[in-house]
C-alpha positions in Angstrom: -28.0 25.7 -44.8 -29.0 29.5 -46.0 -26.8 32.0 -44.6 -29.7 33.3 -42.5 -30.8 30.2 -41.2 -26.8 29.3 -40.4 -26.6 32.7 -38.4 -29.5 32.0 -36.3 -28.7 28.7 -35.5 -25.4 30.2 -34.5 -26.9 32.6 -32.4 -29.6 30.3 -31.0 -26.4 28.4 -29.9 -24.7 31.2 -28.2 -27.3 32.5 -26.2 -28.2 28.8 -25.0 -24.3 28.6 -24.0 -24.3 32.0 -22.6 -27.4 31.4 -20.0 -26.1 28.0 -19.3 -23.1 30.0 -18.3 -24.9 32.6 -16.5 -26.4 30.3 -14.6 -23.3 28.8 -13.2 -22.2 32.3 -12.0 -20.6 34.2 -15.1 -22.1 37.0 -16.3 -24.3 36.9 -19.3 -22.2 39.6 -21.2 -19.3 37.9 -20.3 -20.3 33.9 -21.4 -21.5 35.6 -24.9 -18.2 37.5 -25.5 -16.2 34.3 -24.6 -18.4 32.6 -27.4 -17.7 35.2 -30.3 -14.1 35.4 -29.3 -14.0 31.5 -29.7 -17.0 29.9 -31.1 -15.3 26.8 -31.7 -15.4 26.1 -28.0 -18.9 24.9 -28.4 -18.1 22.6 -31.0 -15.1 20.9 -29.7 -12.1 21.1 -27.0 -8.6 20.2 -27.3 -7.0 18.4 -24.0 -3.5 17.3 -24.4 -3.5 17.5 -28.1 -6.5 15.7 -28.6 -10.0 17.1 -29.7 -12.8 16.1 -27.8 -16.3 17.1 -28.8 -18.1 19.3 -26.1 -20.4 17.5 -23.8 -22.3 17.6 -20.5 -20.9 16.8 -17.2 -23.4 13.7 -16.9 -21.9 12.4 -20.2 -18.1 12.9 -19.1 -19.0 11.2 -15.8 -21.1 8.3 -18.1 -17.7 7.7 -20.3 -15.2 8.1 -16.8 -17.5 5.5 -15.2 -17.1 3.0 -18.4 -13.5 3.6 -18.3 -13.0 3.1 -14.6 -14.9 0.6 -13.6 -15.8 -1.1 -17.0 -12.7 -3.8 -16.8 -12.9 -4.3 -13.2 -16.5 -5.5 -14.0 -17.4 -9.5 -13.3 -15.4 -11.5 -15.4 -12.8 -8.6 -16.5 -11.5 -8.7 -12.8 -11.3 -12.4 -13.0 -9.5 -12.3 -16.1 -7.1 -9.6 -14.6 -6.5 -12.2 -11.4 -5.7 -14.7 -13.5 -2.9 -12.6 -15.6 -1.9 -11.3 -12.3 -0.8 -14.4 -10.9 0.8 -15.6 -14.0 3.2 -12.5 -13.1 3.8 -13.5 -9.9 4.7 -17.1 -10.8 6.8 -15.8 -13.3 9.0 -13.8 -10.7 9.2 -16.6 -8.6 12.1 -17.6 -10.7 13.2 -14.3 -11.9 13.6 -10.7 -11.5 15.9 -9.3 -8.6 13.6 -6.5 -7.2 10.3 -8.3 -6.6 9.1 -11.5 -4.6 11.9 -11.3 -2.7 12.2 -14.2 -0.1 13.4 -13.0 3.4 15.5 -14.7 5.9 11.9 -14.8 8.0 11.0 -18.6 8.1 9.2 -18.6 11.2 5.5 -17.6 12.0 4.9 -17.3 15.8 3.6 -20.2 17.7 1.6 -17.6 19.9 3.3 -19.3 22.9 6.2 -16.7 23.1 6.1 -14.8 26.3 8.6 -12.1 27.9 9.2 -8.5 27.3 11.1 -7.3 24.2 12.9 -4.4 23.1 11.5 -3.4 19.5 12.7 -0.2 17.3 11.0 1.2 14.7 12.9 3.8 12.2 10.7 5.5 9.7 11.0 8.4 7.3 9.8 11.0 10.3 9.9 9.1 13.9 12.1 7.1 15.8 10.2 4.9 18.1 11.5 2.8 20.8 9.4 0.5 22.8 9.2 -2.4 25.5 6.4 -4.9 24.1 5.2 -7.4 26.5 3.9 -10.9 24.7 1.7 -12.7 26.7 0.4 -15.5 24.6 -2.3 -16.3 22.2 -4.4 -17.6 24.7 -4.8 -14.2 26.4 -7.6 -13.1 24.0 -7.7 -9.4 23.7 -4.7 -8.8 25.5 -2.1 -11.1 23.7 0.3 -8.4 23.4 1.0 -5.0 24.8 3.1 -1.8 24.4 4.5 -1.7 28.1 6.2 1.8 27.1 7.1 3.8 24.0 8.8 6.7 23.5 8.4 8.8 20.1 11.4 10.7 18.5 10.8 13.4 15.8 13.4 12.7 12.7 13.8 16.4 12.3 15.5 17.9 9.2 18.4 18.7 11.2 18.3 14.8 12.3 18.3 13.8 8.4 21.5 15.5 8.0 23.7 13.7 10.6 26.1 12.2 8.5 27.1 8.7 8.9 27.9 7.3 12.6 26.4 10.8 13.8 22.8 9.4 13.2 23.4 5.9 14.7 25.1 7.7 17.9 21.6 10.0 18.1 19.4 6.6 17.5 21.5 4.9 20.5 21.1 8.1 22.8 17.5 7.8 22.5 17.7 4.2 22.9 19.5 4.4 25.9 16.8 7.3 27.3 14.3 5.0 27.1 15.4 1.6 28.3 18.6 2.6 31.0 16.4 2.1 34.1 15.1 -1.4 32.9 18.6 -3.0 32.4 19.5 -5.4 35.0 23.3 -5.3 36.3 23.9 -9.0 35.5 22.5 -8.8 31.7 25.0 -9.7 29.3 23.3 -8.9 25.9 20.0 -6.7 25.0 18.7 -8.5 22.4 17.0 -6.0 19.9 13.8 -6.3 17.0 14.2 -3.4 14.3 11.3 -2.4 12.0 13.8 -0.7 9.2 11.4 1.2 6.8 14.6 1.7 4.2 16.4 -0.2 1.5 18.7 -3.1 3.1 20.3 -5.9 1.7 19.6 -8.7 4.1 22.3 -11.3 4.9 20.9 -12.9 8.1 17.6 -12.7 10.1 19.6 -9.8 12.2 22.0 -8.7 9.5 21.4 -6.6 6.8 23.9 -4.0 4.6 23.1 -0.7 4.5 21.7 0.7 1.1 20.8 4.5 0.2 18.3 5.5 2.7 16.6 8.5 0.3 14.5 11.0 1.6 17.3 13.5 2.8 18.8 11.0 4.9 22.6 11.3 5.1 23.3 8.5 7.7 24.8 6.0 5.0 27.4 8.5 4.0 30.6 6.4 4.7 28.5 3.5 5.7 27.4 1.9 2.6 27.8 -1.8 2.8 28.3 -2.1 6.4 26.5 -4.3 8.6 23.4 -2.5 10.1 23.4 -4.8 13.3 27.1 -3.9 13.9 26.8 -0.5 13.3 23.8 0.0 15.7 25.7 -2.5 18.4 28.8 0.0 18.0 26.7 3.2 18.5 25.2 1.6 21.5 28.3 0.6 23.2 29.0 4.0 23.5 26.2 4.4 25.7 26.9 1.4 27.9 24.2 -1.1 26.0 25.6 -4.1 25.0 22.8 -4.8 22.2 22.3 -7.4 19.7 20.4 -7.1 16.7 18.6 -10.3 16.2 15.6 -9.5 13.7 15.1 -6.7 10.6 11.6 -6.6 9.4 10.1 -4.3 6.7 6.6 -2.8 7.1 4.7 -5.3 5.5 6.6 -8.4 7.3 5.9 -6.6 10.7 1.9 -6.1 9.8 1.9 -10.4 8.9 4.0 -11.0 12.0 2.1 -8.8 14.3 -1.1 -10.6 13.7 -0.1 -14.1 13.1 1.1 -14.0 16.7 -3.0 -13.2 17.7 -4.6 -15.3 14.8 -3.0 -18.7 13.8 -4.4 -18.4 10.3 -2.3 -15.0 9.5 -0.5 -15.4 6.2 -0.5 -12.0 4.6 1.0 -8.6 5.7 -0.9 -5.8 3.9 0.3 -2.0 3.5 -1.9 0.8 1.9 -0.8 4.4 2.5 1.2 6.5 0.4 2.6 3.8 -0.9 1.5 -0.2 -1.1 2.9 -3.6 -0.6 2.2 -7.3 0.3 4.0 -9.7 2.2 3.0 -13.2 2.1 4.3 -16.7 3.6 4.9 -19.2 0.7 6.7 -22.6 0.6 10.7 -22.3 0.1 10.4 -24.6 -2.6 8.0 -22.3 -4.8 11.1 -20.2 -5.9 14.2 -20.9 -7.7 17.4 -21.4 -5.7 18.8 -18.1 -7.4 16.4 -15.8 -5.7 17.9 -16.6 -2.3 21.3 -15.6 -3.2 23.6 -16.4 -0.8 22.7 -17.9 2.9 23.6 -20.9 4.6 22.5 -24.3 4.0 21.5 -24.6 7.4 19.0 -22.3 6.6 17.5 -24.2 4.2 17.5 -27.2 6.7 15.5 -25.5 8.9 13.0 -23.5 6.8 10.0 -25.0 4.9 8.4 -21.8 4.5 9.4 -18.2 4.2 8.0 -14.9 4.5 8.0 -13.1 1.1 8.3 -9.3 0.2 6.4 -8.8 -2.8 6.8 -5.5 -4.0 3.4 -5.4 -5.1 3.3 -1.9 -6.6 6.0 -3.3 -9.2 3.4 -5.9 -10.9 1.0 -5.2 -13.6 2.8 -4.0 -16.4 0.6 -4.6 -20.1 -2.3 -6.1 -17.9 -3.5 -3.1 -16.1 -6.9 -1.4 -17.4 -5.4 2.1 -18.1 -7.5 5.2 -18.7 -6.2 8.5 -20.5 -5.7 9.9 -17.3 -3.5 6.8 -16.2 -1.5 7.1 -19.2 -1.4 10.9 -18.5 0.3 10.8 -15.1 2.7 7.7 -16.5 3.7 10.1 -19.3 5.2 12.6 -17.2 6.1 10.2 -14.2 10.2 9.9 -14.2 9.8 6.1 -14.0 6.5 5.4 -15.7 7.0 1.4 -15.5 8.8 0.8 -12.3 5.6 0.6 -10.2 2.5 0.4 -12.6 0.4 -1.2 -10.1 1.2 1.2 -7.1 0.0 4.1 -9.6 -3.6 2.6 -9.5 -3.5 1.8 -5.8 -1.8 3.8 -3.6 -2.6 7.1 -1.7 0.1 8.9 -3.7 -1.3 9.0 -6.5 -5.3 8.2 -6.5 -5.8 12.2 -6.1 -3.6 13.1 -9.1 -5.3 10.8 -11.2 -8.7 12.6 -10.3 -7.0 16.0 -10.8 -6.2 15.0 -14.4 -9.7 14.1 -14.8 -11.1 17.1 -13.2 -9.0 19.2 -15.5 -10.4 17.7 -18.6 -14.1 18.0 -17.2 -13.4 21.7 -16.7 -12.2 22.2 -20.3 -14.7 20.0 -22.2 -17.9 19.8 -20.0 -17.5 23.2 -18.0 -17.2 21.4 -14.7 -16.6 24.4 -12.2 -17.9 26.6 -14.7 -15.5 26.1 -16.9 -12.5 27.4 -14.9 -10.2 25.5 -13.3 -9.0 26.6 -9.8 -5.3 27.8 -10.5 -3.9 25.4 -7.4 -5.4 22.7 -9.5 -2.7 23.5 -12.3 0.3 22.1 -10.6 0.8 18.2 -10.7 0.0 16.2 -7.5 -2.0 19.3 -5.9 -5.2 17.3 -5.3 -4.7 15.1 -2.0 -5.9 11.8 -1.9 -6.9 13.2 2.1 -9.2 15.7 0.2 -10.8 13.1 -1.9 -11.3 11.4 1.3 -13.0 13.9 2.9 -15.3 14.7 -0.2 -16.3 11.0 -0.1 -17.1 11.2 3.5 -20.0 13.7 2.9 -23.1 11.9 1.9 -25.2 14.7 2.8 -27.7 16.0 -0.1 -25.9 19.6 -0.2 -22.4 18.6 0.1 -21.3 21.5 2.4 -18.7 20.1 4.5 -17.2 18.4 0.9 -17.4 21.9 -0.7 -15.8 23.7 2.2 -13.1 21.1 2.1 -12.3 21.4 -1.3 -12.6 25.3 -1.6 -10.2 26.0 1.4 -7.5 23.8 -0.5 -8.4 24.9 -4.0 -10.3 28.6 -4.3 -12.7 28.6 -7.1 -12.8 31.8 -9.3 -16.5 30.8 -9.4 -18.1 29.1 -6.5 -18.6 25.4 -6.7 -22.3 24.2 -7.2 -23.9 21.3 -5.8 -23.6 19.4 -9.1 -20.0 20.6 -9.3 -19.1 18.7 -6.1 -21.1 15.9 -6.8 -19.5 15.2 -9.9 -16.2 15.5 -8.1 -17.2 13.1 -5.5 -18.3 10.6 -8.5 -15.3 10.7 -10.0 -13.5 10.0 -6.5 -15.8 7.1 -6.3 -14.8 5.8 -9.6 -11.2 5.7 -8.8 -11.2 4.7 -5.1 -13.5 1.7 -6.3 -11.0 0.8 -8.9 -8.2 0.7 -6.6 -10.1 -1.1 -3.8 -10.8 -3.9 -6.6 -7.6 -4.2 -8.0 -5.9 -4.3 -4.4 -8.7 -7.5 -3.5 -7.4 -8.9 -7.0 -3.8 -9.0 -5.8 -4.7 -10.5 -2.5 -6.9 -13.0 -4.1 -4.4 -13.8 -6.7 -1.6 -14.3 -4.0 -3.8 -16.4 -2.1 -4.6 -19.0 -5.2 -1.1 -18.9 -5.7 -0.5 -19.7 -2.1 -2.9 -22.6 -2.3 -1.3 -24.1 -5.5 2.2 -23.7 -4.1 1.3 -25.4 -1.0 -0.1 -28.4 -3.0 2.8 -28.5 -4.9 4.8 -29.0 -2.2 2.8 -31.6 -0.9 2.8 -33.7 -4.1 6.5 -33.9 -3.6 7.0 -34.7 0.0 7.6 -38.2 0.9 4.6 -39.4 3.1 4.6 -40.8 6.4 5.3 -44.7 6.3 3.0 -46.8 8.9 4.9 -47.5 11.9 4.4 -50.2 14.6 5.7 -47.6 17.0 2.8 -45.8 18.3 5.3 -43.3 20.0 6.6 -42.0 16.7 6.0 -38.3 16.5 6.3 -36.1 13.6 8.8 -33.3 14.2 6.2 -30.6 12.6 2.8 -30.6 11.1 2.3 -31.7 7.5 1.6 -29.2 4.9 -1.8 -31.0 4.3 -2.7 -30.0 8.0 -1.5 -26.5 7.3 -3.7 -26.3 4.3 -6.6 -27.3 6.3 -5.6 -25.0 9.3 -5.8 -22.1 6.7 -9.1 -23.2 5.1 -11.6 -21.8 7.1 -10.3 -18.2 6.9 -7.0 -17.3 6.2 -6.3 -13.8 7.5 -4.6 -10.8 5.9 -3.2 -8.1 8.5 -3.5 -4.8 7.1 -2.4 -1.3 7.9 -2.1 2.1 6.3 -3.9 5.4 6.2 -5.8 4.7 2.8 -7.6 1.1 3.8 -7.7 2.1 7.5 -9.3 5.7 6.9 -10.8 6.0 3.4 -14.4 6.1 3.6 -15.9 2.7 2.4 -12.8 1.4 1.1 -12.3 -1.8 3.4 -15.7 -2.9 3.0 -15.7 -2.7 -0.9 -12.2 -4.2 -1.2 -13.6 -7.2 1.1 -16.9 -7.3 -1.1 -14.6 -7.7 -4.4 -12.1 -10.5 -2.3 -15.6 -12.1 -1.4 -16.8 -12.5 -4.8 -13.7 -13.6 -6.2 -13.2 -16.3 -3.8 -17.1 -17.5 -4.4 -15.8 -18.5 -7.9 -12.3 -20.2 -7.1 -11.8 -23.7 -6.6 -9.9 -23.3 -3.6 -11.6 -23.7 -0.2 -11.9 -21.4 2.6 -12.2 -17.6 2.7 -10.1 -14.3 3.2 -10.9 -11.8 6.0 -9.0 -8.5 6.2 -7.8 -7.8 9.7 -6.5 -4.4 11.1 -2.9 -4.4 12.5 -2.6 -1.6 14.8 1.0 -0.6 16.0 2.0 -3.3 13.8 5.6 -2.2 13.0 6.5 -2.2 16.6 4.8 -5.2 17.3 5.7 -7.1 14.2 9.4 -6.1 15.4 8.8 -7.5 19.0 7.3 -10.8 17.1 10.3 -11.3 15.1 12.6 -11.0 17.8 10.6 -13.4 20.1 10.5 -15.8 17.1 14.3 -15.8 16.5 15.4 -15.8 20.2 12.9 -18.4 21.4 13.5 -21.0 18.1 
């Protein structure tokens, strides 16, 4: 090209670029100077060591849609469920950190009745509750928290070392229940929802492991029995308690709704983190997965509640974008919980932040100026994405207000800017909902298959002339039929409960996957409110009424 023509073309490009920037809030002079200082910026951009051509925000969003949603459309999601089910299968027999059979093998009959003492110990709160179970036939009032008191676990409480923490717990328990203790009551049975690692050795016994989250309670007590520790601490308060059942959050969620809906076989958590508990045949696992437990347990257990540790699955089969890979590259344990990175509330905001950073630098989003607060990793909270998605108005005033309150911008974001950020958020949340649906569906299919495998090896009842012969329990075939109409998945957690359209999107993906399955039945997501406390009470009722 002749020099004059080249110069005219360059000038034309600079003027167009300056005009665009002017319309986005930058002065004409600023934009023009920016071009002369760095003319290459109009032709290409470098992000994280890679060169990307300049493009419009619309082009960026088209590519983001292809990367986030392309792999989960139609056949892609079904192929992924098959691969994921293969990983579930493999880890029924291997891997010490996931697909962990608990000691809980009893589901409630719905006939358990009475008042039960339940504790929920989490990262920031201790809750002590008296729960009344009235029976499944009491529709709408099957269970009730008669009284519950919550105590903040302050930084000072977290610093209590060893028995001091459990003495604090015992004092709080006494404050709540001492008026309810009858003088002739020998022992007070207790159900516990424990949100920390524990090596369970029986239904009500578990060896303390490191609690993390700033707690010093295990100092000097690592490896000791949690039930005995709580019993000893309560004894000082004049309470003779016996820990009968320990459950984690996903197991508690499953049990809380199994008391109400007989077909509940899954407990799902999706908030800051994610997990699923599932009820599977004992025979589905290799004996080594059970560790050391008495033979009597195997004699009484046909099924077992399994802690899947869902977030640990997905390695080498997940459809990763370059933003997911950036997240993994800076993560201290990138391969420990690959699926959790794409599902849970802790990570969704960070994936969106990484995409926004690239869109600002290569497509001029937010006037090409990244808000300084968004430079820090994990600075974009998933709750902000939730509020942005919740605003469906044409002006996106509420979304803009939420965004700029937390992330002040040099140049006020335009409606187009906020629409682009909202669109990115929908891609990321929709992918999360689809992958969660695939997880539930894969476990549902695995449960169907392992039930059928168990049924194939069980001896069939032989004909008898004695009409009074009664089988001690329903056959596996009857159990499968019971669940054919609808398998309930109890759920709890801030993302699945409160993120706009997340629940309905996940259910829609589940329904589509089930419609292509050869297995009969449906899968229904059902809410489980106050699941930790109610689940601990139900676990206690199952243990003491057995």
